[in-house]
C-alpha positions as CSV (number, residue, x, y, z in Angstrom):
1,M,-6.5,-23.0,-65.8
2,G,-5.8,-23.3,-61.9
3,N,-8.4,-24.4,-59.0
4,L,-11.4,-23.1,-60.5
5,R,-13.1,-23.9,-57.3
6,V,-11.2,-21.7,-55.6
7,Q,-11.4,-18.6,-57.9
8,T,-15.2,-19.1,-57.2
9,E,-15.0,-19.3,-53.3
10,R,-12.7,-16.0,-53.9
11,R,-15.1,-14.4,-55.8
12,E,-17.8,-15.3,-53.0
13,A,-15.6,-13.4,-50.6
14,Q,-15.7,-10.6,-52.8
15,W,-19.0,-10.1,-53.9
16,L,-21.3,-11.7,-51.4
17,S,-23.2,-10.2,-48.7
18,P,-21.8,-10.6,-45.4
19,L,-24.5,-12.7,-44.4
20,A,-24.7,-15.0,-47.4
21,A,-23.5,-18.7,-46.9
22,K,-19.8,-19.5,-48.6
23,A,-19.2,-22.6,-49.9
24,S,-16.0,-22.2,-48.5
25,S,-17.3,-22.4,-45.1
26,T,-19.8,-25.1,-44.9
27,Q,-20.4,-27.0,-42.1
28,G,-19.7,-30.0,-44.6
29,R,-21.2,-33.2,-45.0
30,A,-21.6,-36.5,-42.7
31,V,-19.4,-38.3,-45.0
32,F,-16.0,-36.7,-45.7
33,E,-15.4,-36.4,-49.6
34,P,-12.2,-35.0,-51.3
35,L,-12.7,-31.0,-52.6
36,C,-13.6,-30.9,-56.3
37,E,-11.4,-29.0,-58.5
38,V,-14.2,-27.2,-60.5
39,R,-17.2,-27.0,-58.5
40,T,-17.9,-25.5,-54.8
41,E,-19.6,-27.5,-52.3
42,F,-23.4,-26.4,-53.1
43,Q,-22.9,-26.6,-56.7
44,R,-22.1,-30.1,-56.2
45,D,-25.0,-30.7,-54.4
46,R,-27.4,-28.7,-56.7
47,D,-25.9,-31.1,-59.5
48,R,-26.7,-34.5,-57.4
49,I,-30.0,-33.4,-56.9
50,L,-30.6,-32.7,-60.4
51,H,-29.5,-35.9,-61.6
52,S,-31.4,-37.9,-59.2
53,K,-34.4,-40.1,-59.8
54,A,-36.2,-38.7,-57.5
55,F,-36.1,-35.2,-58.9
56,R,-36.8,-36.8,-62.5
57,R,-40.2,-38.4,-61.0
58,L,-41.4,-34.7,-60.0
59,R,-42.7,-34.6,-63.5
60,D,-45.4,-36.9,-63.2
61,K,-46.4,-35.8,-59.4
62,T,-49.4,-33.6,-59.1
63,Q,-49.1,-30.0,-58.2
64,V,-52.9,-29.1,-57.0
65,F,-55.1,-30.9,-59.6
66,I,-54.9,-34.8,-60.2
67,A,-55.3,-36.3,-63.7
68,P,-56.1,-32.4,-65.5
69,E,-56.8,-32.5,-69.2
70,G,-54.2,-30.4,-70.2
71,D,-50.8,-29.4,-71.1
72,H,-50.4,-26.5,-69.2
73,Y,-51.3,-27.6,-65.8
74,R,-48.2,-27.1,-63.2
75,T,-46.7,-30.4,-61.8
76,R,-44.4,-30.7,-58.7
77,L,-41.5,-30.4,-61.2
78,T,-42.4,-27.2,-62.9
79,H,-43.5,-25.9,-59.8
80,T,-40.0,-26.8,-58.4
81,L,-38.4,-24.7,-61.6
82,E,-40.3,-21.8,-60.9
83,V,-39.2,-21.8,-57.2
84,A,-36.3,-22.0,-58.4
85,Q,-36.2,-19.4,-60.4
86,I,-38.0,-16.8,-58.4
87,A,-35.3,-17.7,-55.5
88,R,-32.3,-17.4,-57.4
89,T,-33.4,-13.6,-58.6
90,V,-34.0,-12.6,-54.8
91,A,-31.2,-14.1,-54.2
92,R,-29.0,-12.6,-56.1
93,A,-30.5,-9.1,-56.0
94,L,-29.7,-9.4,-51.7
95,R,-25.8,-10.8,-52.9
96,L,-26.7,-14.1,-51.1
97,N,-25.4,-17.4,-52.3
98,E,-27.4,-18.7,-55.9
99,D,-25.8,-21.9,-55.9
100,L,-26.9,-22.5,-52.2
101,T,-30.5,-21.1,-52.9
102,E,-30.9,-23.0,-56.0
103,A,-29.9,-26.4,-54.6
104,I,-32.4,-26.1,-51.8
105,A,-35.1,-25.3,-54.1
106,L,-34.5,-28.0,-56.7
107,G,-34.6,-30.6,-53.5
108,H,-37.4,-28.8,-51.0
109,D,-40.2,-31.0,-52.7
110,L,-38.6,-34.1,-53.4
111,G,-40.5,-35.8,-50.8
112,H,-44.2,-34.8,-52.0
113,T,-46.2,-37.9,-52.7
114,P,-48.2,-39.0,-55.6
115,F,-51.4,-36.8,-55.7
116,G,-49.8,-33.7,-54.3
117,H,-51.4,-33.0,-51.0
118,A,-54.0,-35.4,-51.3
119,G,-51.2,-37.8,-51.5
120,E,-49.5,-36.7,-48.3
121,A,-52.8,-36.3,-46.2
122,A,-53.7,-39.9,-46.9
123,L,-50.3,-40.9,-45.7
124,N,-50.1,-39.3,-42.8
125,C,-53.8,-40.8,-41.7
126,I,-52.1,-44.0,-42.9
127,Y,-49.3,-44.3,-41.3
128,Q,-49.1,-44.2,-37.2
129,P,-45.9,-41.9,-36.6
130,G,-47.2,-39.3,-39.7
131,F,-45.5,-38.2,-42.7
132,R,-44.8,-34.7,-43.6
133,H,-43.3,-33.8,-47.2
134,N,-40.8,-31.7,-45.9
135,T,-39.0,-34.1,-43.5
136,H,-39.8,-37.2,-46.2
137,S,-37.7,-35.1,-48.3
138,L,-34.8,-35.1,-46.3
139,R,-35.1,-38.7,-46.2
140,V,-35.1,-38.8,-49.9
141,V,-31.7,-37.2,-50.1
142,D,-30.0,-38.5,-46.9
143,V,-31.5,-42.1,-47.4
144,L,-33.0,-43.4,-50.2
145,E,-31.0,-41.8,-53.3
146,R,-27.7,-43.3,-53.9
147,L,-25.2,-41.0,-55.3
148,K,-23.3,-44.7,-55.8
149,P,-23.7,-48.2,-55.7
150,G,-23.3,-49.3,-51.5
151,M,-23.9,-45.6,-50.2
152,R,-26.9,-44.4,-49.2
153,G,-27.8,-41.0,-49.6
154,L,-26.6,-38.1,-51.5
155,N,-24.2,-36.9,-48.8
156,L,-25.3,-33.1,-49.5
157,T,-23.8,-30.5,-47.2
158,W,-25.7,-29.3,-43.8
159,E,-27.1,-26.3,-45.3
160,V,-28.8,-27.9,-48.1
161,R,-30.0,-30.2,-45.9
162,D,-31.5,-27.8,-43.4
163,G,-33.0,-25.9,-46.1
164,I,-34.8,-28.5,-47.2
165,A,-36.1,-29.9,-43.8
166,N,-37.4,-26.0,-43.0
167,H,-38.7,-24.8,-46.1
168,S,-41.9,-25.4,-44.8
169,G,-43.7,-26.0,-40.8
170,Q,-42.5,-24.4,-37.8
171,E,-38.8,-23.7,-37.7
172,L,-36.9,-21.2,-39.9
173,P,-34.1,-22.5,-42.2
174,S,-30.7,-21.5,-40.5
175,T,-29.3,-19.6,-43.6
176,L,-30.7,-16.6,-45.3
177,E,-30.8,-18.7,-48.4
178,G,-32.8,-21.7,-47.0
179,Q,-35.4,-18.7,-45.9
180,V,-35.6,-17.2,-49.5
181,V,-36.8,-20.4,-50.8
182,R,-39.4,-20.5,-47.9
183,L,-41.2,-17.3,-49.2
184,C,-40.6,-17.7,-52.7
185,D,-42.1,-21.3,-52.8
186,R,-44.9,-19.6,-51.2
187,I,-44.8,-16.5,-54.0
188,A,-44.7,-19.7,-56.7
189,Y,-47.5,-21.5,-55.6
190,I,-50.1,-19.0,-55.0
191,N,-49.6,-17.5,-58.1
192,H,-49.4,-20.6,-60.3
193,D,-52.2,-22.3,-58.3
194,I,-54.3,-19.2,-58.8
195,D,-53.5,-19.4,-62.7
196,D,-54.4,-23.2,-62.8
197,A,-57.9,-23.2,-60.8
198,V,-58.7,-20.1,-63.2
199,R,-57.7,-22.5,-65.9
200,A,-59.7,-25.3,-64.6
201,G,-62.9,-23.6,-63.9
202,I,-62.9,-23.3,-60.3
203,L,-62.0,-19.4,-59.8
204,R,-62.3,-16.0,-61.8
205,E,-60.0,-13.3,-61.2
206,E,-62.7,-11.1,-60.1
207,E,-63.6,-13.6,-57.2
208,L,-60.0,-12.9,-55.8
209,P,-60.0,-11.0,-52.1
210,S,-60.2,-7.3,-53.7
211,Q,-58.0,-6.2,-50.7
212,A,-55.3,-8.6,-51.6
213,I,-55.4,-8.0,-55.1
214,E,-55.4,-4.5,-54.2
215,V,-52.1,-4.6,-52.9
216,L,-50.3,-7.3,-54.8
217,G,-51.4,-6.7,-58.5
218,R,-54.7,-7.8,-61.0
219,D,-52.5,-10.4,-62.6
220,R,-49.8,-13.2,-62.2
221,S,-47.1,-11.4,-63.3
222,E,-48.0,-8.1,-61.4
223,R,-48.1,-10.0,-58.3
224,I,-45.0,-11.8,-58.5
225,D,-43.2,-8.7,-59.4
226,R,-44.6,-6.9,-56.7
227,M,-43.9,-9.7,-53.9
228,V,-40.1,-10.4,-55.1
229,K,-39.5,-6.5,-55.1
230,D,-40.8,-6.1,-51.6
231,L,-38.8,-9.1,-50.4
232,I,-36.0,-7.4,-51.5
233,S,-36.8,-4.2,-50.4
234,S,-37.8,-5.5,-46.9
235,S,-34.9,-8.0,-46.5
236,W,-32.1,-5.6,-47.5
237,D,-29.1,-6.1,-44.9
238,Q,-31.6,-7.5,-42.8
239,S,-30.9,-11.1,-40.9
240,T,-34.2,-12.7,-41.9
241,I,-36.0,-12.6,-45.1
242,E,-39.4,-11.4,-44.6
243,F,-42.0,-9.4,-46.8
244,S,-43.4,-6.0,-45.5
245,P,-46.3,-6.2,-43.2
246,E,-48.9,-5.1,-46.0
247,V,-47.3,-7.2,-48.5
248,S,-47.2,-10.1,-45.8
249,A,-51.1,-9.5,-44.9
250,A,-51.8,-9.5,-48.7
251,T,-50.1,-12.4,-49.2
252,S,-51.9,-14.5,-46.1
253,E,-55.3,-13.2,-46.8
254,L,-55.1,-14.7,-50.7
255,R,-53.5,-18.2,-49.2
256,E,-56.1,-18.7,-47.0
257,F,-58.7,-17.9,-50.1
258,L,-56.9,-20.7,-52.1
259,F,-57.1,-23.0,-48.8
260,A,-60.9,-22.3,-48.4
261,T,-61.9,-22.3,-52.3
262,V,-59.2,-24.2,-54.2
263,Y,-56.8,-26.9,-52.0
264,V,-60.1,-28.2,-49.9
265,G,-62.6,-27.2,-52.2
266,S,-65.5,-29.6,-53.6
267,S,-65.0,-28.6,-57.1
268,E,-65.2,-31.3,-60.1
269,A,-61.5,-31.1,-60.6
270,K,-60.8,-32.0,-56.8
271,S,-63.4,-34.5,-56.5
272,E,-60.9,-37.5,-57.7
273,E,-58.7,-37.0,-54.3
274,K,-61.9,-38.8,-52.5
275,K,-60.2,-41.9,-54.1
276,V,-56.9,-41.2,-53.5
277,E,-56.8,-42.1,-49.6
278,A,-58.7,-45.8,-50.9
279,M,-56.2,-46.4,-53.3
280,L,-52.8,-45.4,-51.3
281,R,-54.5,-47.5,-48.0
282,S,-54.7,-50.6,-50.4
283,L,-51.5,-50.1,-51.7
284,F,-49.8,-49.8,-48.2
285,E,-51.8,-52.7,-46.6
286,Y,-50.8,-54.9,-49.7
287,Y,-47.4,-54.3,-49.7
288,L,-47.3,-54.6,-45.8
289,T,-48.1,-57.9,-46.0
290,H,-46.1,-59.0,-49.1
291,P,-42.9,-57.1,-48.8
292,E,-41.0,-59.3,-51.5
293,E,-42.8,-57.5,-54.2
294,M,-41.8,-54.6,-53.7
295,P,-38.6,-53.9,-55.8
296,S,-35.2,-55.3,-54.2
297,D,-33.9,-52.1,-53.0
298,W,-36.9,-51.9,-50.4
299,H,-37.8,-55.0,-49.1
300,Q,-34.1,-56.1,-48.5
301,D,-33.1,-53.0,-46.5
302,P,-31.5,-54.4,-43.5
303,G,-33.4,-53.5,-40.3
304,G,-35.7,-51.3,-41.8
305,D,-39.1,-50.7,-40.3
306,K,-41.7,-52.9,-42.7
307,A,-44.4,-49.9,-42.5
308,R,-41.6,-47.5,-42.9
309,L,-40.3,-48.8,-46.0
310,V,-44.1,-49.3,-47.5
311,V,-44.4,-45.8,-47.1
312,D,-40.9,-44.7,-48.8
313,Y,-42.1,-47.2,-51.3
314,I,-45.3,-45.6,-51.8
315,A,-44.4,-41.9,-51.9
316,G,-42.1,-42.2,-54.0
317,M,-44.5,-43.4,-56.8
318,T,-45.6,-41.1,-59.6
319,D,-49.1,-40.5,-59.9
320,R,-48.9,-42.7,-62.9
321,Y,-47.6,-45.7,-61.5
322,A,-49.7,-45.8,-58.7
323,V,-52.8,-45.9,-60.7
324,N,-50.9,-48.3,-62.5
325,D,-50.4,-50.7,-59.7
326,Y,-53.5,-50.2,-58.2
327,T,-54.7,-51.5,-61.0
328,R,-52.7,-54.4,-61.4
329,L,-52.6,-55.9,-57.8
330,F,-56.9,-54.9,-57.2
331,L,-58.7,-54.8,-60.5
332,P,-59.8,-57.5,-63.0
333,Q,-57.5,-58.0,-65.9
334,F,-58.8,-58.9,-69.4
335,W,-57.2,-61.4,-71.0
336,S,-57.3,-63.3,-74.8
337,R,-56.0,-66.8,-75.7
C-alpha cells in the first residue's frame, strides 16, 4: 500500500496548477504534529472541522430568516454546504487544491452567532471591542474547539486559518483557494437568499433588478451557472480570483438590492430581529454577573477576560438554545404539585 499521503502529494505536484497551494508545502501548524500516512495536511484540517461541535451547531443557526415555518429555508449549515460545493467546482476547474478549498469553506462560518447577522450586529453593539463573525470563526478553531482533552483549538494549518479569517472583510486570503471561497460564499448566499425571500413572500422574481438579471440569468440555476463559469474563465491562470467586470457589477447590484429589501428590510419575516438584541443583551448581562452558571469549560478559563468569555459562550449558542436559556432565566415558569 505504501504511504498514501506521499502518493497524493505527488499527484498534486503533477496535476495542480503552479498557482495552487500544495499540501506538501504548507506553512504548517502552530504546534508540531507528526504527518499522517493516509491524509494530507489539508485533508486532516477538513476532517477536524467537519467533526467539530461548532460545525454541528450550524444546523440550528439562522441564515437569514429567524424561526421560519417551513422545512426548506436555509440554515447556516446548508449555506456552508452550498458554499463548499460551488467552491470545489471552481477549484477543480482551475486545478487548485480542492481539499484546502473545502476545509476553508466548511470552516468559514463557524463563528456565526445565533440568529445570523442580527445576532452578529447585536453582539457587536453589546461587546465594546466589537464582534465580527470571520475573526470569531478563527477564534473558534484556534481557541474554543478542542481537538483532544487539554489541547486548545484544532491546530489547523496556516493556509486554512488564513482563508477562514479573510473570507470577508478588507483583506484578501493569501491563497487562491481562499479567494475562491470568498467569492463562492457570495455566489451561494445571493442566490439562495433570493430563493428564500421569494418563498417567504418578501420578493417576487420580477422585482429583481432587470439589468443584473439580464446579465446573470432569470432563475437560481442560471445565475449560479453564469457566475461560476465567469469566475473560472476570468481567473484562468491568473494570480487573483475575480469575476469579469460585467458580472462583478451585476453581482454587486444584486447584492445591494438584497441589502435594501431583505437583509435590512422591515418585512414581517424580519420583524423578529428587533427582539434579538434585547435577548442577547439580557443573556450577556446575566452571565457577566453570574459566570459560574456557564458550563465549566467556559467560566474556569484561566486568565480569560470575563466579557470575552461570555461573548464566546453566547456566540456559540444555537437559536433554540438561546431562546430556551432566555426563557429559563427571565420568564416565569409554570409548575404543579
